[in-house]
NULUM-499250 format. One line per 4 residues: their letters; for each residue x, y, z of N, C-alpha, C. Coordinates in steps of 0.2 Angstrom, whole numbers. Each point is the difference from the previous one (the first is absolute). Layout:
residues N
a	X/Y/Z/X/Y/Z/X/Y/Z ~ ... $
***
This chain:
residues 465
xxxx	-206/-498/-581/-6/-2/4/1/3/7 ~ -6/3/2/0/2/7/-1/-5/5 ~ 1/1/6/-1/-5/6/-7/-3/0 ~ -5/4/-1/-7/-2/1/-1/-5/-6 $
xxxx	2/2/-6/-1/-5/-6/4/-6/1 ~ 6/0/3/4/-6/1/-4/-5/5 ~ -3/3/5/-3/-4/5/-7/-3/-3 ~ -3/4/-4/-7/-3/-2/2/-5/-5 $
xxxx	5/0/-4/2/-5/-5/2/-6/3 ~ 4/0/5/2/-6/4/-6/-3/3 ~ -4/4/3/-6/-4/4/-5/-3/-5 ~ 0/3/-6/-5/-3/-5/3/-6/-3 $
xxxx	7/0/-1/3/-6/-3/0/-6/4 ~ 1/1/6/0/-6/5/5/-4/0 ~ 6/1/-4/5/-5/-1/6/2/4 ~ 0/-2/6/5/2/5/0/-6/5 $
xxxx	6/0/4/1/-5/5/-5/2/6 ~ 0/-5/4/-4/1/6/3/6/4 ~ 7/0/1/3/6/3/-2/7/-3 ~ 1/0/-7/-1/6/-3/-7/2/0 $
xxxx	-5/-5/1/-7/1/1/-1/4/6 ~ 3/-2/5/0/3/7/2/7/0 ~ 5/1/-4/3/7/0/-5/4/-4 ~ -2/-2/-6/-5/3/-4/-6/2/4 $
xxxx	-3/-5/4/-6/1/4/1/6/5 ~ 6/0/3/2/5/5/0/7/-3 ~ 3/0/-6/1/6/-4/-7/3/-2 ~ -4/-5/-2/-7/2/-2/-4/3/6 $
xxxx	1/-3/6/-3/3/6/2/7/1 ~ 7/1/-1/3/7/1/-3/5/-5 ~ -1/-3/-6/-2/5/-5/-7/2/1 ~ -4/-4/3/-7/2/2/0/5/6 $
xxxx	4/-2/5/0/5/6/4/6/-1 ~ 5/0/-4/4/6/-1/1/2/-8 ~ -6/2/-3/0/1/-7/5/5/-2 ~ 2/5/4/4/6/-2/7/-1/3 $
xxxx	2/-6/3/6/-1/3/6/1/-6 ~ 6/1/3/6/1/-5/3/-7/0 ~ 1/-3/-5/2/-7/-1/7/0/-3 ~ 4/-5/-1/6/0/-3/0/3/-7 $
xxxx	5/4/-2/0/3/-6/-2/7/0 ~ -2/2/6/-2/8/1/-6/1/-3 ~ -5/-5/-1/-7/1/-2/-4/-1/6 ~ -6/3/-1/-6/-2/5/-3/-6/-3 $
xxxx	-4/-3/4/-3/-6/-2/-5/1/-6 ~ -2/7/-1/-4/1/-6/4/2/-6 ~ 6/-1/1/5/1/-6/2/7/-1 ~ -2/5/5/3/7/-1/7/0/3 $
xxxx	4/5/-3/7/1/3/-1/3/7 ~ 3/-3/5/0/3/7/4/7/0 ~ -3/4/4/3/7/2/5/-1/6 ~ 6/2/-1/5/-1/6/-3/3/6 $
xxxx	0/-4/6/-2/3/6/-8/-1/1 ~ -3/-2/-5/-8/0/1/-1/-6/4 ~ -5/0/4/-2/-5/4/3/-1/7 ~ 6/4/1/3/0/6/-3/4/5 $
xxxx	-1/-2/6/-3/5/5/5/6/1 ~ -3/6/1/4/6/1/2/0/8 ~ 5/4/1/2/1/7/-5/3/4 ~ -2/-2/6/-5/3/4/1/8/2 $
xxxx	-5/4/0/1/7/1/0/1/8 ~ 5/3/3/-1/2/7/-5/5/1 ~ -5/-1/4/-5/6/1/2/5/4 ~ 5/-1/4/3/6/4/4/5/-5 $
xxxx	2/-2/-6/3/4/-4/-4/4/-5 ~ -7/-1/0/-4/4/-4/0/7/3 ~ 1/5/-5/0/7/3/-7/2/1 ~ -1/3/6/-6/3/2/-1/7/-4 $
xxxx	-7/1/-2/-1/6/-3/-3/5/4 ~ 4/4/4/-2/5/5/-3/6/-4 ~ -5/3/2/-3/6/-3/5/6/1 ~ 4/0/5/5/6/0/7/-4/2 $
xxxx	5/4/-1/7/-3/1/0/-3/7 ~ 3/-6/1/0/-3/7/7/1/3 ~ 0/1/7/6/1/3/1/7/3 ~ 5/1/3/2/6/3/1/5/-6 $
xxxx	-2/7/1/1/5/-5/8/2/1 ~ 2/4/-5/6/3/0/0/7/2 ~ 5/3/2/0/7/2/-1/5/-6 ~ 3/-2/-6/-1/3/-6/-7/0/-2 $
xxxx	-4/-5/0/-6/-1/-2/-5/5/4 ~ 1/0/6/-4/4/5/1/7/-2 ~ 6/2/0/2/7/-1/-3/3/-7 ~ 0/-5/-5/-3/2/-6/-8/1/0 $
xxxx	-3/-4/4/-7/1/1/-2/7/4 ~ 4/1/5/-1/6/4/2/7/-4 ~ 5/-1/-4/1/6/-5/-5/1/-5 ~ -3/-5/-2/-5/0/-5/-6/4/3 $
xxxx	-2/-2/6/-6/3/3/2/8/1 ~ 6/1/3/2/7/1/0/4/-6 ~ 2/-2/-6/0/3/-6/-7/2/-2 ~ -5/-5/1/-7/1/-2/-3/6/4 $
xxxx	1/-1/7/-3/5/5/3/7/-1 ~ 7/0/-1/3/7/-1/-3/4/-6 ~ -2/-4/-5/-3/3/-6/-8/2/1 ~ -3/-3/4/-7/0/0/-3/3/7 $
xxxx	4/3/4/-2/3/6/3/7/1 ~ -1/5/-4/3/6/1/-1/4/6 ~ 4/4/3/0/4/6/0/7/-3 ~ -6/2/-3/0/7/-2/-7/3/1 $
xxxx	-1/6/1/-6/4/0/-1/3/-7 ~ -7/0/-3/-1/3/-6/-7/4/1 ~ -1/4/-4/-7/4/0/-5/-5/-3 ~ -6/0/4/-5/-5/-2/-3/0/-7 $
xxxx	0/6/-2/-3/1/-7/5/-1/-6 ~ 5/4/1/5/0/-5/5/-6/0 ~ 1/-3/6/5/-5/1/7/2/-1 ~ 1/7/0/7/3/0/3/-1/7 $
xxxx	6/-1/1/3/-1/6/0/7/4 ~ -1/-1/7/0/6/5/7/2/0 ~ 1/6/-1/7/3/0/3/0/7 ~ -4/2/5/3/2/7/-4/-4/5 $
xxxx	2/-6/2/-4/-4/5/0/3/7 ~ 4/5/1/0/4/6/-6/4/0 ~ -3/2/-5/-6/4/-1/-5/-3/-4 ~ -3/-5/2/-4/-4/-4/-7/3/-2 $
xxxx	-2/0/-6/-6/3/-2/-6/-4/2 ~ -6/2/1/-6/-3/2/-2/-6/-4 ~ 2/0/-7/-2/-5/-4/5/-6/-1 ~ 5/0/4/5/-4/-1/-2/-7/2 $
xxxx	2/-5/-4/-1/-7/2/6/-4/-2 ~ 1/-6/3/5/-5/-2/0/-2/-8 ~ 5/0/-3/0/-2/-7/-2/-8/1 ~ -4/-1/-5/-3/-7/0/5/-5/-2 $
xxxx	1/-5/4/4/-6/-1/-4/-7/0 ~ 3/-5/0/-4/-7/0/-2/-1/7 ~ 4/3/5/-2/-2/7/1/7/4 ~ -4/1/5/0/6/5/7/-1/4 $
xxxx	3/5/1/6/0/4/-1/1/8 ~ -7/1/1/-2/0/7/-6/-5/1 ~ 2/-6/3/-5/-5/1/3/-5/5 ~ -5/-4/3/3/-6/4/4/-5/-4 $
xxxx	-2/-1/-7/4/-4/-4/7/3/-1 ~ 0/6/-1/7/3/-2/4/1/6 ~ -3/0/6/4/0/6/4/-7/0 ~ -3/-5/-2/4/-7/0/5/1/-6 $
xxxx	-2/3/-5/5/1/-6/6/4/3 ~ -1/5/3/6/4/3/4/-5/5 ~ -3/-4/4/4/-4/4/3/-5/-4 ~ -3/-3/-5/4/-5/-4/6/3/-4 $
xxxx	-1/7/-2/5/3/-4/6/1/5 ~ -1/2/6/5/1/5/4/-7/1 ~ -4/-5/1/3/-7/1/4/-2/-6 ~ -3/1/-6/4/-2/-6/7/4/-1 $
xxxx	-1/6/2/7/4/0/5/-2/5 ~ -2/-2/6/4/-3/5/3/-7/-3 ~ -4/-4/-3/2/-7/-1/5/0/-6 ~ -2/5/-5/4/0/-6/6/5/-1 $
xxxx	0/5/5/5/5/0/-2/5/-6 ~ -5/-1/-3/-2/5/-6/-4/6/3 ~ 3/6/-1/-3/6/3/-6/2/-4 ~ -1/-3/-6/-6/2/-3/-7/-2/3 $
xxxx	0/-5/4/-6/-2/4/-1/5/6 ~ 5/2/4/-1/5/5/-1/7/-3 ~ 3/1/-6/-1/7/-3/-8/0/-2 ~ -3/-5/-2/-7/0/-2/-4/3/7 $
xxxx	2/-3/5/-4/2/6/2/7/2 ~ 6/2/0/2/7/2/-3/5/-4 ~ -1/-1/-7/-3/5/-5/-7/1/2 ~ -4/-5/1/-7/0/1/-2/3/7 $
xxxx	4/-3/5/-2/2/7/3/7/1 ~ 6/2/-3/2/7/0/-5/5/-3 ~ -3/-2/-5/-5/4/-4/-6/1/5 ~ -2/-5/3/-6/1/5/2/4/5 $
xxxx	6/-1/3/2/5/6/0/7/-2 ~ 2/1/-6/0/7/-3/-7/3/0 ~ -4/-4/-2/-7/3/-1/-4/0/7 ~ 2/-4/4/-5/-1/6/-1/7/4 $
xxxx	5/4/2/-2/6/3/-5/4/-3 ~ 1/1/-7/-5/4/-4/-7/-2/1 ~ -1/-7/-1/-6/-3/0/-3/0/7 ~ 4/-1/5/-2/0/7/-4/7/1 $
xxxx	4/5/-2/-3/7/1/-7/1/-4 ~ 0/-2/-6/-6/0/-4/-6/-3/3 ~ 2/-6/3/-6/-4/3/-2/2/7 ~ 5/4/3/-2/3/7/-6/5/-2 $
xxxx	1/4/-5/-5/5/-2/-6/-3/-3 ~ 0/-6/-3/-6/-3/-3/1/-8/1 ~ -2/-3/5/2/-7/1/-3/-5/-5 ~ -5/2/-3/-3/-4/-6/2/2/-7 $
xxxx	5/4/0/3/1/-7/3/-6/-3 ~ -1/-1/-6/3/-6/-3/7/2/-2 ~ 5/-4/2/7/1/-2/3/-7/-1 ~ 6/0/-4/3/-6/-1/3/-3/7 $
xxxx	1/4/5/3/-3/6/-6/-1/6 ~ -6/0/-2/-5/-1/5/1/-6/5 ~ 2/-6/-3/0/-5/4/6/0/5 ~ 5/5/-1/6/1/4/-2/5/5 $
xxxx	-3/6/-2/-2/5/4/-6/-2/5 ~ -5/-3/-3/-6/-2/4/-2/-7/-1 ~ 4/-5/3/-1/-7/-1/-7/-2/3 ~ -4/-4/-3/-6/-2/2/-1/-7/1 $
xxxx	5/-4/-1/0/-7/1/7/-3/1 ~ 0/-6/2/7/-3/1/3/-1/-7 ~ -4/-1/-5/2/-1/-7/4/6/-2 ~ -3/6/2/4/6/-1/6/1/3 $
xxxx	1/-3/6/6/2/4/5/-5/1 ~ -2/-6/2/5/-5/3/6/-2/-4 ~ -1/-2/-6/5/-3/-4/5/6/-3 ~ -3/6/-1/4/5/-2/4/3/6 $
xxxx	-3/0/6/4/2/6/6/-5/1 ~ -1/-6/0/5/-5/1/6/1/-5 ~ -2/1/-7/5/1/-5/4/6/1 ~ -3/6/3/3/6/1/5/-1/6 $
xxxx	-2/-3/5/5/-1/6/6/-4/-2 ~ -1/-5/-4/5/-4/-3/5/4/-4 ~ -3/4/-4/4/4/-5/4/5/4 ~ -3/3/5/3/5/5/6/-3/4 $
xxxx	-1/-6/2/5/-4/4/6/-2/-4 ~ -2/-1/-7/6/-2/-5/3/6/-3 ~ -2/6/2/3/6/-2/-2/2/-7 ~ -5/-3/-3/-2/1/-7/-5/6/-1 $
xxxx	-4/1/5/-5/5/0/0/4/7 ~ 5/4/1/0/3/7/-5/5/2 ~ -4/3/-5/-5/5/1/-7/-2/1 ~ -1/-6/1/-7/-3/0/-3/0/7 $
xxxx	4/2/6/-3/-1/6/-6/4/2 ~ -2/6/-3/-6/3/1/-6/-5/-3 ~ 1/-3/-5/-5/-4/-3/-1/-7/5 ~ 6/-2/2/-1/-6/5/-4/2/6 $
xxxx	2/6/3/-4/2/6/-7/0/-1 ~ -2/3/-6/-7/0/-1/-4/-7/-1 ~ 4/-4/-4/-3/-7/-1/-1/-3/7 ~ 6/0/4/0/-5/6/-6/3/5 $
xxxx	-1/7/0/-5/2/4/-7/-3/-2 ~ -1/0/-6/-6/-3/-3/-1/-8/2 ~ 6/-3/-1/-1/-8/2/-1/-1/7 ~ 4/4/4/-1/-1/8/-6/3/3 $
xxxx	-2/6/-3/-6/3/3/-6/1/-4 ~ 1/0/-7/-6/1/-4/-4/-5/-2 ~ 3/-6/-1/-4/-6/-3/-5/-3/5 ~ -6/-2/-2/-4/-3/5/3/-7/3 $
xxxx	-2/-1/6/2/-6/3/-6/-4/4 ~ 0/-6/1/-4/-3/5/1/1/7 ~ -4/-2/4/1/2/7/7/-2/3 ~ 2/-6/-2/7/-2/2/6/3/-4 $
xxxx	-1/5/-4/5/3/-3/2/-3/-7 ~ -4/-5/-2/2/-3/-7/-3/5/-5 ~ 5/1/-5/-2/5/-6/-5/-4/-4 ~ -5/4/-2/-6/-2/-3/-3/5/-6 $
xxxx	-5/-3/-3/-3/5/-5/-8/-1/1 ~ -3/5/-3/-7/0/0/-3/-3/-7 ~ 3/-4/-3/-2/-3/-7/3/-6/-1 ~ -4/-5/-3/-7/1/-3/-5/0/5 $
xxxx	2/-2/7/-5/1/5/4/4/6 ~ -4/2/5/3/4/5/5/-5/4 ~ 6/2/3/4/-3/4/3/-7/-4 ~ 2/1/-6/3/-5/-4/8/0/1 $
xxxx	3/-6/0/7/0/-1/2/-3/-7 ~ 4/4/-3/3/-3/-6/7/-2/1 ~ 2/-6/-2/7/-2/1/5/4/-3 ~ -2/4/-6/5/4/-3/2/6/4 $
xxxx	-4/1/5/2/6/5/6/-1/4 ~ 2/-7/1/6/-1/4/6/3/-4 ~ 1/0/-7/5/3/-3/-1/7/0 ~ -6/3/0/-1/7/-1/1/3/7 $
xxxx	2/-3/5/2/3/6/6/-2/4 ~ 1/-7/0/5/-3/4/7/2/-2 ~ 2/0/-6/7/2/-2/1/7/1 ~ -5/5/0/2/7/1/1/0/8 $
xxxx	-4/-3/4/0/0/7/7/-3/2 ~ 2/-5/-3/6/-4/2/6/5/-2 ~ 0/3/-6/5/4/-2/1/6/4 ~ -6/3/2/0/6/5/3/-2/6 $
xxxx	-1/-6/3/3/-2/6/8/-1/-1 ~ 2/-2/-6/7/-1/-1/3/7/0 ~ -3/5/-4/3/7/-1/0/4/6 ~ -5/-1/5/-1/4/6/3/-3/6 $
xxxx	0/-7/0/1/-3/6/-6/0/5 ~ -6/2/-2/-5/1/4/-4/-7/0 ~ 0/-4/6/-3/-7/0/-7/0/-1 ~ -4/6/0/-7/0/-1/-2/-2/-7 $
xxxx	4/2/-5/-1/-2/-6/1/-8/-1 ~ 5/-3/3/1/-7/0/-6/-3/3 ~ -2/2/6/-6/-3/3/-6/0/-4 ~ -1/5/-3/-6/1/-5/0/-5/-6 $
xxxx	6/0/-3/1/-5/-5/-1/-7/2 ~ 3/-2/5/-1/-7/3/-7/-1/1 ~ -4/5/4/-7/-1/1/-4/-2/-6 ~ 1/4/-5/-3/-1/-7/1/-7/-2 $
xxxx	6/-2/0/1/-7/-3/-3/-5/4 ~ 0/0/7/-3/-5/4/-7/0/0 ~ -3/6/0/-8/1/1/-3/-2/-7 ~ 3/2/-6/-2/-3/-6/0/-7/0 $
xxxx	6/-3/2/1/-8/0/-6/-3/4 ~ -1/3/6/-5/-4/4/-7/0/-3 ~ -1/4/-5/-7/0/-3/0/-3/-7 ~ 6/0/-3/0/-2/-7/5/-5/-3 $
xxxx	5/-2/5/4/-5/-2/-2/-7/2 ~ -1/-5/-5/-3/-6/1/6/-5/0 ~ 2/-2/6/6/-4/2/0/-7/-4 ~ -6/-3/-1/-1/-6/-3/3/0/-7 $
xxxx	-1/6/-3/2/1/-7/7/3/-1 ~ 1/4/5/6/5/0/-1/5/-5 ~ -6/3/0/-2/5/-5/-5/5/4 ~ 0/6/-3/-5/5/2/-6/1/-4 $
xxxx	-6/1/3/-6/2/-3/2/7/-3 ~ -4/2/-5/1/7/-2/-3/5/4 ~ -6/-1/2/-4/4/4/-3/-2/6 ~ -2/4/5/-4/-1/6/-4/5/2 $
xxxx	-6/-1/2/-5/5/2/-2/-1/7 ~ 0/5/4/-2/0/7/-8/-1/0 ~ -2/-5/4/-7/-2/1/-2/-5/-5 ~ 4/-2/-5/-2/-6/-4/1/-6/4 $
xxxx	-5/-5/-1/2/-7/3/4/-4/-4 ~ 0/1/-7/4/-4/-5/3/5/-4 ~ 7/0/-1/3/5/-4/2/-2/-7 ~ 1/4/-4/1/-2/-7/7/-4/0 $
xxxx	0/-6/-1/7/-4/0/3/-1/-6 ~ 2/5/-3/4/0/-7/7/2/1 ~ 4/-5/-2/8/1/1/3/3/-6 ~ -2/7/-1/3/3/-5/7/1/0 $
xxxx	4/-2/-6/7/0/0/3/7/2 ~ -2/5/-3/4/6/1/-1/3/7 ~ -6/-1/3/-1/2/7/5/-4/5 ~ 1/-6/-2/5/-4/4/7/3/-1 $
xxxx	1/2/-6/6/3/-2/1/7/4 ~ -5/4/1/1/6/4/1/-2/7 ~ -3/-6/3/1/-2/7/7/-2/1 ~ 3/-4/-5/6/-3/2/6/5/-1 $
xxxx	-2/5/-5/5/6/0/0/4/6 ~ -6/1/3/0/4/6/4/-3/5 ~ -1/-7/1/4/-3/5/8/0/-1 ~ 1/-1/-6/7/0/-2/4/7/1 $
xxxx	-4/5/-2/3/7/1/0/2/8 ~ -5/-3/3/1/2/8/6/-4/3 ~ 1/-6/-2/5/-4/3/7/3/-2 ~ 0/3/-6/6/3/-2/3/5/5 $
xxxx	-4/3/3/2/6/5/-2/-1/7 ~ -4/-5/2/-3/-1/6/6/-2/5 ~ 1/3/5/5/-3/5/-2/-7/2 ~ 5/-5/1/-1/-6/1/-3/-1/8 $
xxxx	2/5/4/-2/0/7/-7/3/1 ~ -4/2/-6/-6/2/1/-5/-6/2 ~ -5/2/4/-4/-6/3/-4/-3/-6 ~ -1/3/-5/-4/-3/-6/4/-3/-5 $
xxxx	7/0/0/4/-3/-5/-1/-7/-1 ~ -1/-4/5/0/-7/-1/-7/-2/-3 ~ -5/3/2/-7/-1/-3/0/2/-8 ~ 3/5/-1/0/2/-7/4/-4/-5 $
xxxx	6/-3/3/4/-4/-4/-4/-7/0 ~ -3/-2/5/-4/-6/-1/-5/0/-5 ~ -4/6/0/-5/1/-6/3/0/-7 ~ 6/3/0/3/0/-7/2/-7/-2 $
xxxx	3/-4/4/2/-7/-1/-6/-4/-2 ~ -6/0/4/-6/-3/-2/-3/2/-6 ~ 0/6/-2/-2/3/-6/4/-3/-6 ~ 6/0/1/5/-3/-6/-2/-7/-1 $
xxxx	-1/-4/6/-1/-7/-1/-7/-1/-4 ~ -5/4/1/-6/0/-3/1/2/-7 ~ 3/5/-2/1/2/-7/4/-5/-4 ~ 6/-3/3/4/-5/-3/-5/-6/-2 $
xxxx	-4/-2/4/-5/-6/-2/-4/1/-6 ~ -2/6/-2/-4/1/-5/3/4/-6 ~ 6/0/0/4/2/-7/-2/-4/-5 ~ -1/2/-6/-1/-4/-6/6/-3/-3 $
xxxx	-1/-5/-4/6/-3/-3/4/4/-5 ~ -4/6/-2/4/4/-4/3/6/3 ~ 0/0/7/3/5/4/-4/6/3 ~ -5/1/-4/-4/6/2/-6/-3/5 $
xxxx	-3/5/3/-6/-2/5/-6/2/-4 ~ -6/-3/2/-6/1/-3/-4/6/4 ~ -4/4/-4/-4/5/2/-3/-1/7 ~ -4/-5/0/-2/-3/7/4/-6/1 $
xxxx	4/1/6/6/-4/1/-2/-8/1 ~ -6/-1/2/-2/-7/1/-5/-3/-5 ~ 0/4/-6/-4/-2/-6/4/0/-6 ~ 2/-6/-2/5/-1/-6/-3/2/-6 $
xxxx	-7/1/-1/-3/1/-6/-1/8/-1 ~ 2/4/5/1/7/-1/7/2/-3 ~ 0/5/-3/6/1/-4/6/2/4 ~ 6/-1/-3/6/1/3/2/7/0 $
xxxx	2/3/6/0/8/0/8/2/2 ~ 2/5/-3/7/2/0/2/4/6 ~ -4/5/2/2/5/5/1/-4/7 ~ -5/-4/1/0/-4/7/6/-5/-1 $
xxxx	1/-3/-5/6/-5/-1/6/4/2 ~ 1/6/-3/6/4/1/1/2/7 ~ -6/1/4/1/2/7/2/-6/4 ~ -3/-6/-2/2/-6/4/8/-2/-2 $
xxxx	2/1/-6/7/-1/-1/4/4/4 ~ -2/7/0/5/5/4/0/-2/7 ~ -6/-2/3/0/-1/7/3/-6/2 ~ -1/-5/-3/4/-7/1/7/1/-1 $
xxxx	2/3/-5/8/1/-1/2/5/6 ~ -3/5/2/2/4/5/1/-4/7 ~ -5/-4/1/0/-4/6/6/-5/0 ~ 2/-2/-6/6/-5/0/6/5/1 $
xxxx	0/5/-3/6/5/1/1/2/7 ~ -5/1/3/0/3/7/1/-6/5 ~ -1/-6/-2/1/-6/5/-6/-1/4 ~ -6/2/-3/-6/-1/4/-3/-7/-2 $
xxxx	2/-3/-6/-2/-6/-2/6/-4/-3 ~ 0/-6/0/6/-4/-3/0/1/-7 ~ 6/-1/-3/1/1/-7/-3/-6/-4 ~ 2/-6/2/-4/-6/-3/-6/-1/6 $
xxxx	-6/-1/-2/-2/-1/-7/-3/6/-4 ~ 1/6/3/-3/6/-2/3/3/-6 ~ 6/0/-1/3/3/-6/-2/-3/-7 ~ -1/-6/-1/-3/-2/-6/-7/3/-1 $
xxxx	-4/1/5/-7/3/-1/1/7/-2 ~ 5/4/3/1/7/-2/3/0/-7 ~ 4/-4/-2/4/0/-7/-5/-2/-5 ~ -5/-5/1/-5/-1/-5/-4/5/-1 $
xxxx	-2/4/6/-5/5/-1/3/6/-4 ~ 7/2/2/3/5/-4/0/-2/-7 ~ 2/-6/-2/0/-1/-7/-6/1/-4 ~ -6/-2/4/-6/1/-3/-2/7/-1 $
xxxx	1/4/5/-1/7/0/4/3/-5 ~ 6/-1/-1/5/3/-5/-3/-2/-7 ~ -3/-6/-1/-2/-1/-6/-6/4/-2 ~ -3/3/5/-6/5/-1/2/7/-2 $
xxxx	6/1/0/3/7/-2/1/0/-7 ~ -4/3/-4/1/0/-8/6/4/-2 ~ 1/0/-7/6/3/-2/0/8/1 ~ -6/3/1/0/7/1/1/2/7 $
xxxx	0/-5/5/1/1/7/-7/0/4 ~ -5/-1/-4/-7/-1/3/-1/-6/4 ~ -3/0/6/-2/-6/4/-6/-2/-2 ~ -1/-6/-3/-6/-3/-2/-3/-4/5 $
xxxx	-7/-1/0/-3/-5/4/-2/3/7 ~ 0/7/1/-2/3/6/-7/2/1 ~ -3/-3/5/-7/2/1/-1/7/2 ~ -5/3/-3/-2/7/2/-2/1/7 $
xxxx	-1/6/2/-2/1/7/-7/-3/2 ~ 0/-3/6/-5/-5/1/-3/1/8 ~ -6/2/1/-3/1/6/-2/-7/3 ~ -2/1/6/-3/-6/4/-6/-3/-4 $
xxxx	1/-7/-1/-6/-3/-4/-3/-5/5 ~ -6/-2/-3/-5/-5/4/-2/-6/-4 ~ 3/0/-6/-1/-6/-4/6/-2/-4 ~ 2/-6/-2/6/-1/-4/0/3/-6 $
xxxx	-5/1/-4/0/3/-6/3/7/0 ~ -1/4/5/3/6/1/8/0/-1 ~ 3/-5/3/7/-1/-1/2/-3/-7 ~ -4/-5/-2/2/-4/-6/1/4/-6 $
xxxx	-5/5/0/0/4/-7/2/7/1 ~ 4/1/5/3/7/0/5/0/-6 ~ 1/5/-4/4/1/-5/8/0/2 ~ 4/-2/-4/7/0/1/3/5/-6 $
xxxx	5/4/2/2/5/-5/7/2/1 ~ 4/2/-5/6/3/1/0/7/3 ~ -6/3/0/-1/6/3/-3/0/7 ~ 0/-6/3/-1/-1/7/6/2/3 $
xxxx	1/5/4/6/3/3/3/-5/5 ~ -4/-4/3/2/-4/5/6/-5/-1 ~ 1/-2/-6/5/-5/-2/7/3/0 ~ 1/6/0/7/2/-2/5/1/6 $
xxxx	-3/3/6/4/0/6/2/-7/3 ~ -5/-4/0/2/-7/3/5/-4/-4 ~ -1/1/-7/5/-3/-4/7/2/1 ~ 1/7/0/6/3/2/3/-3/7 $
xxxx	-4/0/5/2/-2/6/2/-8/0 ~ -4/-4/-4/2/-7/0/6/-1/-3 ~ 1/3/-6/7/0/-4/6/2/4 ~ -1/6/4/5/2/4/2/-4/6 $
xxxx	-5/-3/3/1/-5/5/3/-6/-2 ~ -2/-2/-6/3/-6/-3/8/1/-1 ~ 2/6/-3/7/1/-1/3/0/7 ~ -2/2/5/3/0/7/1/-7/2 $
xxxx	-5/-5/-1/0/-7/2/6/-3/-4 ~ 0/1/-7/6/-3/-4/6/2/2 ~ 1/7/2/7/2/3/1/-3/6 ~ -5/-1/5/2/-3/6/2/-8/-1 $
x	-3/-3/-5/1/-7/-1/8/0/-3 $
***
């Protein structure tokens, strides 16, 4: 007889003492209130066999011990993991950016580059080996070689800049005879913009100072002549463009000029180059740096009452890289040093405040519904880490910002060594859609150099630590 049947029988018979009636009454109330309770004999009140441990409260879970689900590995990176990413990029670029001349029709290699034929062109690769993007890539390769001790990175630079140095005298003579002649070295022999000249010039000076490309001085001289004397300027000497409107400032042009001027100051000791570099930083900032946000507008046009206030990420990347590279070589006793350093610190504060929880920054920095962009994030990771390593900003709280950024950028390097999530080239825009819908591609060359720089500088920070 189960317990429920026993109780029902007793209650129906009614043959019990007053005391036992009281007990039966209490038990009956318990039966009503706790119909599934475990009673003597290991049965529930419904007569089913009790399961051991059933009905007992479980131990409370400590919420502090629930593992977070981070989108990328959290915490400081390791030297080995960074080196692996950098080597993956190098392997990819080594294979897809040849330094060879071929005949344009047959695609056969040119046998003697000292006597180039008129139909010679560069062998087609995934990326051009002469461009402002590739100037940053050369700088990144140099920095990666220094950080890792792996000569393959600096050899990449030596091979390609050495190749260009061999070709330069021949094409310079050809273009003297016919300035409009299309040649593979047109942007070196006859630069027509800061995009043509500044980034490549800076990389060549760095390579020459490092002993990696000793024969590039004639190209450096031609580039710096254009930057200093050829590019249009406003009346106060600020470098400008005539597009999309006359007398426009593009924030991008800080990197397309300042690092070359700064490196030339370091290489020659001539203070005029430093003075011009500092002037560009300060005069761009006076017009385009918004102190309340700690961010730069992408564009500014002389004569406009209201300027297009879009805080494009990569433009801010070019600006912070220009300040970082200037401070790397600018003498501390230069009159502009303190102001440039103050701008760098204010910019870093603004950037740190709008980093996403995933570690990357958004295409428009103050608009979290715009996509997360890799090249700018790599630029910010590099510059913040460099500022820490140079003692310009304190390690805490900035190191976690840089480490999170690097982890997120590294996760964008795929197994082939391609950098994903990089916005293609983008001019000055006047509405948000222009920036929101710019495509991202592994063939956007802007992502490779900054990622190399960021990884190399992160290695330096880990070694210092």
